[in-house]
ZALOVEX-330357 format. One record per atom (N, C-alpha, C): y negated, x, z negated; residue in one letter. Coordinates in steps of 0.001 Angstrom, whole numbers, plus 500000, padded with zeros to 6 digits. Each point is the difference from the previous one (the first is absolute). Example, Ala and Ser with C-alpha at 12.3 -4.5 7.8 and 13.67 -1.06 7.14 Angstrom:
505690513190492200A 498810499110500000A 498800500900500000A 498950499650500720S 498810500820499940S 498910499230499270S 
This chain:
504838504247525798X 500942499275498942X 499460499713499209X 499727498667498891X 499692499320499555X 499461500870498336X 500801500580499130X 499595500947499316X 499052501095500332X 500201500186501252X 499431501339500311X 498373499420499921X 500073499156501009X 498679499214499585X 499224499729498691X 500641499741498863X 499740499344499093X 499961501580498736X 500487500755500165X 499480501129499857X 497808500836500590X 500357499488501027X 498967500284500516X 498637499609499408X 499815498713500198X 499559498854499015X 499382500802498686X 501416500431499614X 499162500207498228X 499318501819500016X 500403500579500900X 499299501272500282X 498515500017500243X 500019498852500856X 498319499573500256X 499216499512498786X 500846499531498679X 498597499705499087X 500523501069498232X 500847500896500870X 500462500709498569X 501005501152500318X 500375501104499359X 501211500733500494X 500653499480499338X 501475499798500563X 501422499424500214X 500878501257499826X 500794500519499094X 500952500943500182X 501424499349499816X 500830500502501554X 500869499126500462X 501063500700499330X 500963498601499557X 501399500478500238X 500780499344500285X 501611500269500198X 500963499414500954X 500063498338499722X 500517499246500424X 499989498903500239X 501534499843499406X 500413499054499467X 501217499196499804X 500253498441500326X 500766499762501517X 500274498923500343X 498431499379500475X 499587498746499294X 498729499290499995X 498736500893499400X 500138500646499246X 499475500388499071X 498037500709500842X 499287499565499477X 498322500245501277X 500152501291499656X 499950500906500645X 499698501497499766X 498488499749499858X 500067501175498673X 499414500276499967X 498706499113498803X 500761498880499511X 499759499047498729X 500744500239499476X 501359500814499406X 500830499603498778X 499100501649499259X 500939499527498504X 499512501278499136X 499351499569498724X 499574500669500006X 499176499878498259X 498679500336499274X 499289499348499601X 498615500908500260X 500069499288497754X 498787501077499865X 499787500483498781X 498937499446499765X 499309499302499154X 498793499166499153X 499674500572498871X 498616500248500258X 499272500758498465X 498950500481500502X 499018501164499732X 499346500675500607X 500408501319499886X 498597500488500709X 500068501459500258X 499865501031498894X 500322501157499446X 499853500650498961X 499877501878500720X 498882500736499933X 500113501433500409X 501186500699499200X 500038500004499224X 500844500242498700X 501282499901500248X 500363498988500940X 501852499469500510X 500795501169500343X 499398500839500749X 501125501407500469X 500524499463501260X 500811500162500887X 500345499618501085X 501435498909500069X 500483499906498633X 501480499000500085X 499750499589498559X 498661499531499368X 500261499012498983X 498621499125500106X 500106498692499352X 498738498977500093X 499770499533498005X 499614500426499451X 500243499880498959X 499239498528499524X 498856499745501505X 499542498130499501X 500642499013500830X 501175500427500588X 500701499179500597X 500607498779499129X 499849498732500357X 500626499566499278X 501191499170500561X 500235499660501645X 501001499351500248X 500104500692501221X 501397499415500712X 500021500503501662X 501440499002500490X 499084499464501361X 500010499075500783X 501077500116500957X 501297499997499815X 500508500267501103X 500355498277500869X 500061500551501723X 499410498807500726X 500802500509501162X 500386498909501522X 500372500033500612X 499881498775500957X 499654500350501770X 499524498612500086X 500749499323500923X 501381499281500346X 501023499512500612X 499831499540501476X 500234500485501318X 499868499256501299X 500928498665499908X 500254499050499907X 500726498710500870X 500835500656500977X 501499500019499914X 500950500308500996X 500706498638500503X 500627499299499068X 500858498995500055X 499411499211500491X 498850499233499872X 499639498741499652X 499965499418498813X 501124500253499186X 499135500001498332X 500431501061499279X 499053500684499395X 500031501144499676X 501047500189498819X 499879499092499352X 501398499744498616X 500987500651500287X 500268499706501583X 501565500333500235X 500180501978500869X 498528500075499855X 499924501405500384X 500916500956498863X 500418501015500447X 500788500968499648X 499621500703498420X 498226500004500212X 499080500553499149X 500358499453498339X 499972498539500473X 500127499115498791X 501249499499499014X 501232500712500993X 501332499862499252X 500011500300498904X 500411499291499171X 500911500503498706X 498293499768499185X 499260499596500296X 498572499987499330X 499545498411499062X 500863499268499963X 500135498483499233X 499049499078500684X 499815499143499102X 499219499092500873X 498117499860499886X 499557500109501267X 498604500002500209X 499760498269499689X 498735500111498490X 499559499533499385X 498184499483500646X 500083498768500286X 498587499800500897X 499440499405498781X 498210500475500119X 499603499849499081X 498726498991500158X 499176499791498720X 498271499155501029X 499571501163500172X 498493500215500883X 499658498648500480X 500199499179500967X 501176500432500438X 500738500317501702X 500734498271499897X 501341500217500228X 500697498752500252X 501527500216498840X 500420499142499712X 501269500205499796X 501305501140499960X 499986499983501713X 500322500852500792X 499934501144500399X 500492501031500211X 499837501255500831X 499970499439501373X 498355501069500955X 500895500189501329X 500840500710500401X 501170499520500114X 500885500654500513X 499785501120501949X 499307499054500383X 498813500330501094X 499624500964500698X 498773500526498432X 498975500929500035X 500699501283501132X 498382500003500689X 500185501454500482X 500426501253499046X 499018500042498943X 500063501069499195X 500257499286498789X 500692501033499135X 499949499829498237X 499839501388499611X 498698499837499055X 499500500975499141X 500859499860498628X 500428501150499967X 500779500221499090X 499335500941498044X 500194499101499045X 498936501313498897X 501039500106498664X 499861501351499880X 500360500016498190X 499395500707498994X 499438499020499138X 499252500923498991X 500781500740498906X 499353501587499529X 500728500703499842X 499134500538498597X 500250499644498960X 498856500371498839X 500462501190500140X 499340501588500340X 500113500908499733X 499169501379498906X 499242499598499417X 499044500901499836X 500690500842498687X 499670501315500228X 500642501026499198X 499308500650498791X 499144499232499845X 499265500717499368X 501014499023497944X 499320500960498719X 500579499266498936X 498986499853499325X 500321498915499400X 500801498909499844X 499603499328500972X 501920498913500911X 499445499462500882X 498774498898500514X 499986500244500967X 498884498778500556X 500619498655499613X 498763498827499932X 500407498616499914X 500847499355500952X 500979499102499568X 500264499546501035X 499287499148501304X 500761500188501248X 499244499263500609X 499849498799500497X 499019499013500502X 500761498932500566X 499389499481500816X 499308499927500446X 499044500248501657X 500160500317500905X 500104499885501085X 500040500612501410X 499092499250500848X 499107500437500418X 499356499272501575X 499259500785501243X 500414499949500503X 499916499714501707X 498926499765500630X 499317500809501188X 498459499533500587X 500869499649501082X 499393498819500427X 500018499758501765X 498722499497500327X 498915500007499489X 498629499541500890X 498986499488499228X 498871499794500385X 498636499461499650X 500321498446499565X 498685499755498970X 500357498410499676X 499942499187501189X 501241498860500143X 499758499422501430X 501001500077500803X 500083501457499674X 501663499920500652X 501406499021499846X 500425500032501393X 500691499263500184X 501728500609499344X 500865499538498469X 500844500565499913X 501061500583501098X 500517501178499786X 500791500111501708X 501222500224499790X 500274499781498162X 501807500073499156X 500334498436501186X 501550499855500153X 500126499037500387X 501177499296499181X 500445500932498838X 500935499778498394X 499876501416499784X 500381499540498569X 499957501430499120X 500788499481498546X 500963500998499575X 500381500109498410X 500504500813499594X 502064500216499949X 500163501044499171X 501928499931500280X 500413501193499792X 501074500276500263X 500507499901498648X 501185499726499028X 499464499900498794X 501484501194499594X 498866500904498897X 501279501417499917X 499896500698500893X 499489500232501015X 499987500883501644X 498953500845499664X 500707501395500460X 499031501278499824X 499979500641500729X 499547501100500898X 499496500806501566X 501043500930498660X 501203500882500773X 501270500578499706X 499658501926500129X 498745499454501029X 499208501870500280X 498938499921499317X 499734499881498721X 498598499797499800X 500057501375499244X 498728500589500602X 499825501022499316X 498830500430499063X 500650500299498880X 498939500380498210X 499123501108500451X 499457500580500624X 499910501494500345X 497982499352499964X 499138500951498771X 498983499419500260X 499014500789500891X 498975499627500309X 499310501331501244X 498937499453499691X 498957501156500868X 499069499588499356X 499205498680501081X 499160499382498977X 499567498328500324X 499083500360501529X 500341498966501562X 499013499765500433X 499164499296499571X 498776500002501018X 499103498999499614X 499412498716500488X 500973498977499384X 499900498608499688X 498706499419501840X 500932499129500674X 498972499689500597X 499628500554501567X 500758501049500076X 499112500978500983X 502138499957501349X 500612498525499420X 500625499982500754X 501360501562500218X 500096499894499192X 501071501059499806X 500859499886498972X 502006499910499688X 500132500374498895X 500079501063499662X 499983500605498456X 499939500997499310X 501536500719500485X 501146499293499876X 501036500990499959X 500691498968501122X 501124500148501236X 500020499542500830X 501601500756500293X 501187498820499521X 501022500818500041X 501442498630500212X 500850500260500571X 501409498864499444X 499810499306499245X 500117498524499675X 500359499520499347X 501237499674499733X 500827500305500505X 501933499504500538X 499484498148500494X 501290499648499158X 500339498545500546X 500041499292498741X 500159498782500165X 499684499384498404X 501564499804499264X 499727499979498798X 501815500104499299X 499310498921498831X 501055499146499510X 499667498820499151X 500643500608498675X 499505498854498767X 500125500454498990X 499487500885498807X 498768500641500701X 499793501176498731X 497723498739500637X 499698500610498698X 498472499306499801X 500060499441498982X 498316499476500049X 500017499160498849X 500061498190500427X 499570499496498829X 500400498568499820X 498758499562500730X 500650499381501218X 498055499428500582X 499925498511499692X 501315499373498820X 498901498955499506X 498876499663499937X 498978498927500349X 498780499470499639X 499362500941501444X 500546500633500636X 499202500932501477X 498839498929500599X 499283500325499843X 498857499541500936X 499388499765500740X 499402499481501419X 499240500967500958X 499358498960500175X 498959500760500220X 498227499111500518X 499174500137500930X 499436499512500756X 498440500363500803X 499047500554499227X 499316500915499970X 498691500531499136X 498882500653500678X 498796499499499360X 498869500252500747X 499435500596498635X 499527501212499975X 499671501356499448X 499710501174500493X 498737500476499191X 499239501230500214X 501007501181500085X 501421499827499018X 500681500949500445X 501175500256500527X 500017498928500979X 500909499306501153X 500084501652500769X 498777500349500247X 500160500407501475X 498816501699499334X 499690500077498476X 499708501213499425X 498267499823500859X 499806498673499607X 498546500218500867X 499144499396499453X 498717500138500112X 498882498835499250X 499726498855500451X 500690499845501424X 499992498063500693X 501464499953499568X 500364498778499835X 501246499260499499X 500387499581501696X 501276500335499229X 501223499889501202X 501115499049499733X 500790500093500746X 501561498993499764X 500762501056499921X 501032499400499091X 501126501092499865X 501368498625499724X 501185500616500057X 501515499588499158X 500165500625498527X 499774499616498915X 500828500223498870X 501013499412499515X 500469501491499478X 501511499115499230X 500077500366498346X 500205499419499316X 499737500081498192X 501433499835499680X 500212500929499504X 501323499820498966X 499383499862498855X 500794498561499350X 499217499227498811X 500062500773498228X 499883500217498942X 500325499928499183X 500942500007499786X 500603500957499110X 501008500493500150X 501294500516501106X 499413499614501012X 500767500526501329X 499737501360500767X 498561500182498995X 498819501767500946X 501594500995500092X 499380500752500894X 500713501275500608X 499185501005498731X 501136500273499383X 500032501598498639X 499876501433500860X 499583500110498968X 500084501683500763X 501155500763499812X 499959500314501530X 500979500311500079X 500840499623501051X 500078498651500227X 500402498901500323X 499813499259501128X 500889499722501058X 499414498903501157X 500002499023500378X 499479499410500774X 500072498633500257X 500989499518500814X 500287499169500607X 500700499553501047X 499299499905501413X 500784499699501248X 498930500122501042X 499295498740500477X 498779499539500223X 499333499555500196X 499790500126501117X 499790498831501019X 500345499766501325X 498527499327500716X 499496500034501037X 498992499385500604X 500243499886501773X 499953498980500725X 500520499534501121X 498748500008500853X 499887500790501240X 498982499573500721X 500625500124501921X 498659499114500539X 500491500593501067X 498680501257500714X 499919500147499292X 498849501594500136X 500836500812499806X 499686501271501345X 500080501271498896X 499482500994499216X 500287501079499184X 499603500381498913X 498890501118499783X 499198499993499843X 499103501325499853X 499538500152498165X 499686501322499519X 499833500304498841X 498790499545498713X 500389499001499274X 498454499683499505X 499955499978498625X 499097499408498912X 499789500633498993X 501028498789498878X 500498500593499013X 500691499190498634X 499819500399499025X 500409499616499389X 499674500047498038X 501141499317499125X 500389501067499368X 500861499599498722X 498918499779498653X 500441499547498834X 499024499691498910X 500714499612499401X 499877500267498496X 500430500325498927X 499349498188499456X 500913499411498750X 499522498692499273X 498730500204499655X 499457500984499759X 498758500265499188X 498672500345501296X 500545499804501356X 499268500108501371X 499407501175500030X 500795500900499529X 499976501424501105X 500791500371500790X 499207500430501160X 500687500115501121X 499813501053500727X 501502500744500951X 499461500698500615X 500496500279501500X 499259500296500891X 499944500300501608X 500857500185500631X 500471499379501016X 500675501092501362X 500144498828501087X 500477501143501237X 500489498540501586X 501480499845499994X 499470498818500838X 501817499854500605X 499766499432501209X 501015499818500262X 500161499060500951X 499555498354499830X 499002499801501132X 499646498553499783X 499514499302501154X 499265498541500495X 499868500236501424X 498356500616500042X 499827499688501442X 498016500068500665X 499450499400499212X 498568500491499981X 499215499074499319X 499313499152501674X 499258499534499472X 499667499072501654X 498948501435500515X 499982499683501716X 499074501337500304X 498582499910500007X 499832498727499221X 498104499893499980X 499666500579498437X 501145500782499529X 499606500535498513X 500653501062499888X 499667501531501102X 501616501036499854X 499997500388498514X 501423500435500106X 500237500531498833X 499610501288499692X 499307500860500536X 499435501328499683X 498946499582499270X 498709498542500682X 499364499682499015X 500083500115498851X 500607499193499800X 500469498686498684X 500568501541498861X 500531501313500615X 499986501050498867X 499196500409499742X 498635499777500521X 499190500483499532X 498792499866498975X 500351498207500252X 499107499446498838X 499821499953498391X 499144500572499449X 500583499864498816X 501320500572499512X 500215501088500081X 501642500101499105X 499913500158498671X 500976499542499837X 500227499997498019X 501407501095499923X 499413500606498991X 501617500250499806X 500866498977498358X 500908500295499416X 500927499453499731X 500661501842499351X 500266499753498342X 500724500730499343X 500851499598499224X 501265499817499887X 501152498912498607X 499233500066498925X 500744499613499088X 499408500297498574X 500427500946499359X 499377500801498921X 500923501069499780X 500177499251498341X 
């Protein structure tokens, strides 16, 4: 079966904890990843340096127009954003869904979050996504807010994997001013080598406040998922990292090799 083959692909680059699938949710690629830095004093159930939790799911198109699939029932209108086109690619094979949650447990609360970027390859990699955007006021219904010890960013395993449930409308931050860009930066791959990535930005006045969640943002692609590095950032540029589903980098520059080059750490601004 196709889902089984996808899981084997993921296992070849890192440990994947399997979860039950829900209709066309791709097994092993739904859950949440706690972003931050590890802390030896955190214990088994806390993560005092965590700044955000990113919920995610990858959906495989069932009907030929994924907006007609049951998972998106009641999710509201999917709004496309540049740099792709003014329309959503409804026939793409895969839909990558992400929700950014500002979950820093420290007091006073962490700054608001304004950026979320996702690595997809070294400089010069063709953009593997065919469209992208957001669902206004839509969030995952089964989000887990539990904090767990942080996984090591860029080892291709999320720090927490649990069912995120379905999509529900009417909850979330105001997405007005949300933009989407292709960026080249050392930070995109957590590496000394510049790499390409997708950047979502919630502009001034629309940042994700402490304790709040963003609407669900999405990317469409015809490529099956693996886990890759991603980062959230505060307006001051302080960031925290974790791993989320993205597309594989070209075989000429393996994922594991990238993860070993010039690893940087990010700590949220206190």
